[in-house]
C-alpha positions in Angstrom: 94.6 115.2 110.8 94.6 112.1 108.6 97.4 111.9 106.0 96.4 111.5 102.4 97.6 108.2 100.8 98.3 108.3 97.1 98.4 105.0 95.2 99.9 104.9 91.8 99.9 101.7 89.7 102.6 100.8 87.2 101.2 99.6 83.8 102.6 96.1 84.2 100.6 95.6 87.4 97.3 95.5 85.4 98.4 92.4 83.3 99.2 90.6 86.6 95.8 91.7 88.0 93.9 90.5 84.9 95.4 87.0 85.3 94.2 86.6 88.9 91.4 84.3 89.9 88.1 86.2 90.4 88.1 85.6 94.2 91.7 87.0 94.5 90.7 90.1 92.6 87.9 90.6 95.1 90.2 90.2 98.0 92.7 92.6 96.5 90.0 95.3 96.1 89.3 95.0 99.8 93.0 95.2 100.7 93.4 98.1 98.3 90.7 100.0 100.2 92.5 99.3 103.5 95.8 100.5 101.9 94.2 103.8 100.9 92.4 104.3 104.2 95.0 102.9 106.7 98.3 101.4 105.5 98.8 100.1 109.1 95.7 97.9 108.9 96.8 94.6 110.4 95.4 92.4 107.6 97.8 94.0 105.1 100.9 92.7 107.0 103.0 95.3 105.2 106.7 94.7 105.5 109.9 95.6 103.6 111.3 92.8 101.4 114.8 92.1 102.8 117.7 93.4 100.8 115.5 95.5 98.4 113.7 98.9 98.2 110.4 97.0 97.8 107.6 96.3 100.2 104.9 93.7 100.1 101.3 93.5 101.4 99.3 90.3 101.8 96.3 89.9 99.6 95.7 86.5 101.4 97.8 83.6 102.6 99.2 82.9 99.1 99.0 86.2 97.2 101.1 89.3 97.5 101.3 92.8 96.1 104.7 94.3 95.7 105.2 98.1 95.9 107.5 100.9 96.8 106.6 103.8 99.1 107.9 107.3 99.3 106.2 109.1 102.1 102.5 108.8 101.4 103.0 107.7 97.8 102.6 103.9 97.3 103.5 102.7 93.8 102.2 99.2 93.0 104.4 97.0 90.7 103.1 93.5 90.6 100.7 91.1 92.2 100.5 87.3 92.3 101.4 84.3 94.4 104.4 84.5 96.6 106.5 83.6 93.5 105.8 87.2 92.3 108.8 88.2 94.4 111.0 86.6 91.7 109.8 89.5 89.4 111.8 91.9 91.5 115.0 91.1 89.7 113.3 92.4 86.5 112.0 95.6 88.0 
């Protein structure tokens, strides 16, 4: 039986998302669908961020989405260029 994936989005995530270029928003929507259907999808390249409790997934070569996961709950915190990892200190 397929496990149910729950995705929760922190309020600050939406301000990051709104500032993304249109084509990156479109790419994220595709990756978001993969996340909900199959978090092991190879294009997500999900991995833990060393030295933190956070994880990241690839939106594309330059853009990342940072989240935490607790079982089947994925909580999205921020999205942006690889520099978005600098936001982790403020989370």
